[in-house]
N, C-alpha and C positions, 0 to 999 in steps of 0.2 A: 473468207479472208476478215481478219479483225482488222485491218487498218480502216474498211469503208465503215463497217459496222462504229468502230469507234466513232470516227470523223462525223458519221450522221446522229449518235445518240448524242453527243457534244451540240449539233445543229439545234436538235429539237431543245435542249437546256439553255442554249445560248436565245433561242425565239422567245420563250415562255416567260411570265412572271416571275416564275419562280428558278428562272433559271441564272439569277446573279452569280452564286460558289461556280459555277461552271465556268464562269466569265474569269475565273482565276486560272482555268488549266487550259482553255481554248480561245485565240482570236477569232472572230467574225468582221469579214469586212465586206459593204454590200453600198450600192448606190441611195437603194431606199429600204424602209422596216414598215408595213404596214400591218394592222390589226382590224378587221373588220368587225362587223357588231354579230355577228355568229362567231367570233373566237379563233377565225382563222388569221393565224400569222405568217408574213410571207416578207421575204429578202430578196428582192429583186437587183436584177444590173450588177455585172461580174462580181460575182458573189464569190468569196475567198475563204475559206475556213484554214486555219494553222492549230496544229497541234502534234506535240511530239515529235518533229519530224516528218510528218505525214502534211500533204498538202491537196486541198479539194477548190477545185473550181467549178464555177456551175452559172448559167442562166436566172437560177430560181429555185429559191428552197420555200414551201410551202408544208404547214404543220397546220392539221385540223385538232385541236385538242376536246372535241367531243366523240368524233370519228377515230381518235387514235390511229390516224392513217399521215405518215411523212411521206410529201411526192417532192422529186427533183427535178428539175425539168433542165434539160441539156442545149448544148453540148456540156457532158458531164466528166472531167478528168480527175482521179486518184491517185497520188504518185506515193508510195510508201517508202521508207528509209532503207528497206532492205533492196530496193529497186525496182520492185513490182508495181504497174500499173495499169489503172481499170478505164476505159473511153466508153461511155455509153447517151443513148440520146436520151433517156428517161429511166428512174427508177422510185421504187415503192419498197416501204416498209411497214411492219407491221409494230401494235402497240410495245409488244418485247424487244425489240430492235435487232433480235437475232432471224428473223427468214424475213427475207428479200429477195425480191427480182430485178435484175437490171435489163432492159429490152435493147435491144440492136446494140449490143455492147462487144468490147473488145479487151483481152487482156495482153498483157504484155511482162515477160517473165524478163529479169536483167537486162532491158534493153535488147534481147537478141529473140527469142520466140514470143512471136504474134500468135495469138487465139482468137480466131473471130465467132462469135455465139449468137445464135437470135435472141437466145435467153443466157443470163447468168443468175445464179440462183445461191443463196447463203444457206448453209444445213450444220446445225449444231455446232458452229460459231468453229469450225475446223474446216469442214469440206465447202469446196466449192464447186456445183456442180454446171456444166456445161451444155447445151445441147446444140445441137445441126453444128457442129464445130469445120472450122478449117484451120490449122495451124502450119506454121511454116515461119522462118526464120528470113525469107527473102524481103527483099523493098518490091512494093506493087505500084505499079506506076498506072496512072491512066491511058499513056501511050503502050504500055505493056501488063495486061491486068493479070496474065494470067504466069503465077509464080514458078518459077526453076525448081522447085519440087514444093512440096504440100502433103498433108496429112486431112483428110478427110472423112470425119467419124461421127455417127449417130449421137455421141455424145462421150465427154471427158469429165471424170472426176480428179479434182485438183487436192493435196491431201497437204494441209499446212505444216504439219507437223513433221510428216516424214517427206516431204516435198519430191513427191512425186504425183505423175501426171499417170491417170487412167482410162484407155481409150476403149471403146466399145465399137465394132464393128467397124475398125479404120482400113481406109485406105492408103497407100503410097502411092500420089503419083509423081511424074514427072515432067514438066511443061505439057502439065493438061493430060497426060496419059498413065492410065493406072497398070501399076506395075504388079504393086503386091496387096493381097487382101488377109486381115489377120483380124478372126474375132475378137481377139482377146491385145492388146499392147500394154506392156510398163514402159513409161521413159522418167528418167530424174528430170526435174526442170532444174534450168541451166543455173541457179544458185547453190546447189547444191556440189561440193566438192568430193565427196564419197558416198559411192550406193553401189552395193553390189547388181551384177547385171553385166549382159554382154557388150562389149567395146566393139571396135569398127573390125571388120573382118579384112581381110589382105589377102589377094589375089598373087599368085607366085607359079612361076614360071622357069624351071630351072632345065639344063640340059642332061644334067644326070637324074634328076627326080621328078622329070615331067611335070605336068602343071596342075597345080594342087591350092588348097584355100584354107587359110588358118583363123579361126572364129575365135577369139579369146573370151574369156569368162573373168569378170574380176569378181573377188568376192572382199568383201570388205569387214573387219572383224575388230570392229569399232575405230577409234581416231587412231591408231597407235600398230597396227599388224594390216597389211593384206597378203592376198592369194591370187596372183592372176594364173591359169590354166588355157594352153592353147592347143588345140587339136590342130594338127596341121594332117591332111591326108589329100594322096596322091596318089597314081598308080603305083610308083615303085615302094614307098612309103606309108606307114601309120606313124606318126610322131605324136607326144603329149609334149611341149613346152609348158616350164612353170617358172614361175616367178614370185619370190617370198619376200619379206620386207618387214621388219619387225623395228619401232623406236621404243626405249623404255627408262627409264630415270636415269639407268646407270651405264649405259651403250645401246647399240644397235645391231641388227643382222641383215644381211643380204645374200640372195641364193639363186641363182638363176642356172637351169640346166633343162634336159631333154630326154626322152627315153623314145628309140625308135625300135621298129625292126623293119628292114627293106632288104630288096633283093640282089644286094652289095654286099653287105656283110652279115646279114642277119641282124641276130639282136645288137643294138647298140646304145650308148650315153653319153653324156656327159654332166659334170657338175664343178659350178664355180661358187664359192661361197669364202662370204667374208662377216666377220664378228669383233665386236670391240666392247668393255666391259670395263668400268672403273670402278676398281678394289679399293678397301679400305685403305688408309695412308696414303691415299694419293697416287696408288699404281694402276698401272692402265694394262689391262689384260687383251691382247688383238691375236686374232686366229684368222687364218687363210686355207681353203682347201681347193684343190682344183685335179679333175681326174676326168682321163678321156678313155672309152673303150679302146681306141685305136687311134693311130695316127691319122689318118684321112676321113675322121669325122667330123671335126671342126670344121676344117675347110670345105667340106662336100659340102655341108648344111649352110656353110656360111656362119658359125656361130663366132669364130675368133683365126687369127692367124698366128696363135701362138704355136711353135715348133717345141717350147720347156715349157712343164708345168711345175709351178712350186705349190709345197704345203708347209706352212709354218707356223707355228705360237709363241708368242713370246710374250713375256714381262716388263715393263719398263717404269721408269718414275725418274722426272726434272724436277730437281728443286735448284735454289740459289745456289747451293755450294756444293752440290752431287749430283751426279747422272748415275743409272744402274739402269740394264738393261739384259733380261736373259731370253736365249730364241735358240730355238730347234727349228731346223728347215730340212725339208726331203726336196730333192730334186728326181722330176723324169724325162726323160727326152724322148719328142717324138719326129728327132729327125731319120731321117733314113741313113744315114753315114754315121750313126749313133746308136743306133736301136741294136747291131749285133753285137758290139763292145760295152752295152750297157751295162754291163757287171764290173767295166772295168774305172768306169765314170764314177766321181763322188755321187753320192744319193743321199748322204746324210750330212747333216753341219752342225754341230752343237758351239753354240758361243754364250760366255757370259761375261761383261765387262761392268765394272765400278769406277768411276773416278771423285774426286775431292778433293776442293782446295782447300790448301794448307796456309792460314793466315800465318802462324808461327814462321814462318820459313818464307815469307813474300818478299821481306827488306825492302820497302815498298816497289814491288812490284807483284808478280801472281804466280803461286808454286800450287800445282794441280798434283797429286799422287794416284796412281791405277791401279789395279789388276785385273787382269782378264786370264780366259781359260777360255780354247777351242778346240775341236775335235773334229777330223774329216774323214768319216767311214765310206769304205766301198762295197759293194756284195760279195766280191769274188775274193775266194780263198787262195787266190794265186801268187806265189812271192812276187813282189814288185809291181805286178800289175794289181794287184789287191792289196796295195798299201793302204794301212791306214795310220794317223796322225794325230798325234794329241799334244796339246802345249799350254802350260802353264806358265803369265809371265808378269811381271810388276815394273813400273816406270814411275819415274819422278821429274816432272818438267817443271822449268822457272823461265819466267821473262820478264823485262822492264825496258819501258819505254822512258824517252827525253827529249826535250824539243827545246833547243837551242834558241838564243836572241836572235840571231841570223834564221832561224825559220830552219835548220836542218833537224829533220827526223832520226833518232837514234832508237834502235832496240836490239836488245843482246838477249840471247837464251841460254841455257844451259840443261842439259839431261842426262838421264842415266838409264837404261833398261836392260831388263837380265829375262833371258825365257829358256825354261828346261823343257825338251821334246822327249816323248818315247813314241819310239816305233814298231809299227806291226807289218808282219809280212812283207819288210823291205830290207832285202838283205844287202842291198847295195849304200847302206845305214847302219851304223850303230841302233843298238835298241835304245839309249838313252845319251842324249844329246844335251849338253848345254853351251848357249851363247849371251854376251854381254855387248852391251853397246854404249860406251859413254859421248859426246856431242855437244859440241857447241855452236854457236852461229851469232854474228854481229847484222845488222841490216841496215841502211842509210837511204833516205829519201829526203829528197830535196824538194818539193813543191815551190811552184811560183806561177803566178796569175796577173794577168794585164786585163783591160778592159780595151780593147778597141777604137779606132775611131768611128767606126758605124753604130757602136752600142754592143758590141758580143763581147762575151767573158771566155777565156782561153785560161786553160790549167797545163802547164807543163810538170812533168814530177820524174826528174832520172832516178832509176832506183838502183842502188847495188848489194847484194848479200854475198855473203860469204859462210860456209857451210864445212864443219870437220868432227869426223867421225873416223873411230880408229874399231873396227868388229874384232871382236876377239871369242876363242871356243870356237866351237864346232860349227862346219858348216851344215847345214839345214836344207831339207826339202823344200820348194815353193809350192804352195798351196791355194795361197789366198791371194797371188800378186800375180797371175797370168797376163790379165789383160790390163796392159797400162795407156792413157790416155794424157798426151800432154798437151795441154792447152793454156790460157790465161788464169786460168783458176789456180792452177801448182806451179806455174812457172818460179814463184819465190817461197815455194815449200819447202820443209825439210828434205825432201825425198817425193818423187813421183809416183813410188809406188801405192797402189789403193791398201792392200794390208801390211800386217806387221813383220810375217815369214820373210822376207827380201828388204834389205837396207841397202839403200846409197854409203859406201864408204871413201875412205879418204877426205880430201881438200878441194869442195866445190866452190866454182863462183856462178853467182847470177846474176846478167846484167840486162837491163833494159829500161824502159820507159813507157808511163802512160799519158797520154794527151786527148785534151778533152776540150768541144766547142760549143758554148752554146748561144745562140742565136737569136736576137729581138725580131725578126721575122720568123719565129717560130722552129726552125730547125735547129738539131743538135747532132753533137757526131764524135764517137771514144773510139781512142785505138789505144791498143798493147802492143808491144816489140821489145822480142828479147831471145837469150839464148842459156844455155847452161852450160860448163866446161868441167870436168875433173882434172885438177894441175897433180893428181897421183898417179892417173891410169885411166883404166876404160870405166864409164859412167856405168858398165855392168848388163844394160837392156839388150835386148834382142832385136835385130834386123829388122825392120817395118816398122819399128814403133816412134821414130824419130829422136829418138835419142842413144843410139847405137854409135860408139864410138869411144873417144875423148870429149867430144863433144857433141854437143846435141845440133838439129837442124834449126834454122832460123822460124820464131812463131812469129806470125803477124794474124789480129784479130782485132774486128772494128764492129762500130754499130752505127747507124744512120737512120735518124728518125726526124720526120718533117711532121710536128703536129701530133694528130692519134690516126693519122690515116695513113702513112707510110713508115715502115720501118724494114731496115735491110742491116743483116747477121751474118758474118763472115769471119772465117778462119783457116789461116793455111799454114802448113809448116814446107819449108823449100831450103836445099844445099847453098854452098857456096857460088855454086853454077847456077843460082834461079830456075834449077828445077824443081817443080811443087813433087811433092810427095804424099802430100794431105791437102784437100778443100773441099771444105763446107758451108753452103751459104744457103742462105734462107732472107726469103721477102714474103711481107704480110701488108698489103694494099688494100684499103677499104674506101669506099665513098660511099653518097645517098643510094647511089645503084646499083653498087656491084663487089664482090669480094674476092679477094685473092690471097691464097698463100700457096707459095714455091718454094722447091729447095734442090739443092745437089750435092750429091756427095764423091767426091773419089779418093782412093788410097790405094797406095800400092801393096802388093800382096804381104802379109806378114805371119810369116810359118810361126810363130809364137801363138797366133790366135786358132791356128789349124785352117788357115786362109791363105790357099795357093795363088790364087786369081784375086786380078785386081777391082776396085769396086770402083762403077761408074754409072752412077741412078740419077734418074731428075724424077721429081713428082709435083706436082700442082694440084690443087682443088679450088674450084671458084666460081660462085653463084653470080648471076647477070639479072637485075630486075629489067623485065622487058617491058614491061607498063604495071599500071597498079592491079590488074589480077594475074598477068603470067607473070613465070620466073623459070630460069633456067638453071642448071648446075653441071658440073663435069668434073670426075676427079681421073690423074691419068700418072701411073708410075711407069717407067722406060729403064730397062737392065740394059744399057749399051753393052757390055761385056758378053751378054747371052744374046744379044743383039734382038730383043723382042721386049714384047709389054708385060710388064707382071701386074698390072692390072688396069682397067680401064670401066669408065662408067658417066652414063650421062642420066639425068635427068629434069624432067619437066613439070610444073606447079604451077593449077590453074585455082587461085581463091578469090571468092567473092564475099559478102557481107553473111552468105546463107549456104556454103559448098565449099570444101575443099580438096582437092583432085590431084593425087601424084602419082605421077607416072615414073621410072626407072628400068634401064636397063644396065648390066654389068656383066664384066670378065673377066675373069679371075685366074691367075697361072700358076699349078705349083711349081717349085722346087723340086718336089720329091716325086720320082717317076712313078713311082708307086700310086699316083693320085693325077686322075687327068684333068686338065683346064674345064671349069666351068662357067656357063653363060646363064645369067637370072636375069628374070622378067617381074619387077612389079608393079601390083595397079591396087590403090588404096583412094576409098570417096568416103568422106567425113560429111553428114550433113550439121554446119555449124548452129550452137544454139542448143543441139540436143545432147546434153552431158559430155559436149567436147570442148574443152577448158585449156586444152594445152599448148594451141598457138594463140599467135596475138591477132587480137581481134580485126578484120581488116575496116576502114570508116565507110560507112554508107555512100551508097552511089543517091545523088538527087535525081527526082524524077523529071525528067523535060518531056515536054509536051503534053 
C-alpha cells in the first residue's frame, strides 16, 4: 500500500541533509536525532511522522546513506486516512522504497478485519503480500486467544486498486475447528462498498417447500447498476430469484422477481418493477408493473401479501401555477372470490387531469380552472356487467380568506363543474349523459389560545362550515367513489367522496372543533371532533360508511405524543347511543432497549365495499434488546372475526463485533381456501468485516483477564 511507502520515503528525506524540501510536505517528531561518522542518520524515542492525513509512530528510524538501507524499529503503527492500519515489530526498505518487508506484522482494514502475518511485503506499489496469515474480525484476548471465527491461509494478496483480498490454501475455522477448506478464496476488503461476488447464504425451511438454501450472487455493473441472482433449491422447488437496480442522471429502475418450477403448480413466476424518468420541460414519467402467474405463488413463497396487482404508466408535471397528470392503470385481482367474476371488474382506468391558476379571476383570492377525462373499461362484453364508462369534465373553483381584527378566520368558496358521460354496454343508463354542479361554501374558524399556569400552551378552534350544491342534469353511474372513508382529513371538505362521479347535494353543515395542548414537560395532545348533516335530505352514502342518512355519525380522532418515544393515534365513529361503528388505534413506543408498534381495527360490515362481516383485528411488531449481543423480535396479527391468527412470527439475533446470526420462525394463514397456511424457518450467518456493511457495527468488547 502506498501510504507506508510514502511515509517511509519522507522519513528518509527528512533525516538526510538533502531533505529540507521534504520538510515542507511532512512533519517529523522525535526525542532525539543523531548522525554518526559512518553517515547513519537515526531518530529515536517516540518517533512520529505526519503526511497528508497518514500517521506513523515507531520507536526508532535509521537510514544508512551508504548502504541505502532504511530500518524502522517497533512497535510500528501506520494509519492511513482510508482507515487501514499496519502494526509491525520491524520494517526494512530498499533504496527505491518500492520493495520492503514488515516482520511480525498485522494489517487492520476499516477497523474491522485484522490480518496477522509473519511477513508483509510490498510489491509494485499496488499489491501487499502477506505470508502465513490468520484473518478475523473477532477480538482476541489473552484469556480467550481463539477467535470465534478465523481464516488461515498460506498467503494473502491485497490489491489496493481493486480492494480485493485473494487467499491461497484458505481454511475457515469456527472456535478453532476447521470447517471448510478452499484452495482459492476471494473476498472484498471492508472499505469496498460494491463488488461482484457471493453474498451471505440463507437456510430456509417451509412447510410447503421443504428445506432449502438460498445463495445470492451480486453483479456490480459500475457504480449505478447491479443485479442480484439468488438460486433457491429445495426438494419441491427449483427457483431463481432476481433483483435489478439502476440509477441514472434522469431516473431509476427497480425490479424484483422469481422464476420457479415446483411440484405444486409446475412453472410459476412473478415480477414487480418500478421506473421513473425525468423528461424534458420538467415532465416526469413513472411506470409500475406487477405480474404473478397464479393467486397462490406470492403467498406460498413469502414474496408479498398483495391480493390485487396494479400496472400503470403515468406522465406528470407540477409547476407554480399549474399541474398535469395523465395515467393509464391496469388492475388484476388475485382474490379467490373475485377470480370467477374478473371479467366484470374494471381492469383498465385511463385518467387525464390538468389544472391552472387564473390570476385574472382571483379577485383577492385564488381561482383554479381544471379539465379532466377518465375511462373505466371492463373486459366483459355483457350488458350492464361489462359496462364501460368514459367521462369528460371541466371545473372552475374560487376561494378567498379573511381574518377579522377579533381573530375570526373566514373563507368563502364558489365552484362550478360540468361533466359529460359516454356509457357503453350499460342499458340501465342512456348512452350520453350530462351533469352540472354549481356549489358555494362558507367556513368560519375562531382559534383561541392560552398559556396555563404550568407553562403549557392550549389552542381551541371551533369550526363551522356550510356547503350548498344543486346538481342538475342526468344521474350518472358511480365508478370512482365506491370506497368512502370518513375521517378528520375530510370532515370540513366540500365532499367526502374520493372521486368526481358522485357529489354531495343540497345544503350541508359541518360542525366541530380542534383542540391541542403542548406541555413543557415534553408531551403534546391533539383532538378533532365533529359531524356532518344534510339539511335538504339524505347525505347519499351507503350503510356502514358512517355517513348514512341525513347526518353522519360523530367522528373523534386524537394523537398523544410523549417526546420521541411514545405516540398514540386513534380514530372512532359512533352514533347518538355511543355505539362505536368504527375504531382504529395505533401505538408506537420506542426506548433504548425495545421498540413496539401495535394497532387495532374494528369496523361494522359495509356492503358498499362488498364486506359483509365485521372487522376486528389486532397486530403488533416488537423488538427487545436482551443485552449488548442478543435481541429478540416478534410479530402477531390476530383476526377476532375468524377467531384465529393471521400471522405469527418470532426472531432471535446474536451480534458481536465479528458475527451476526439470525434465526426466524413464522406462520402465515391465507385468506383463500385454495392456499394452505405455511410455516417458515430461516437461518442466516454473516461474518462481519467480510464485505458486510448492511448493519450497524457493534461496539468491540474490551479484553478481560
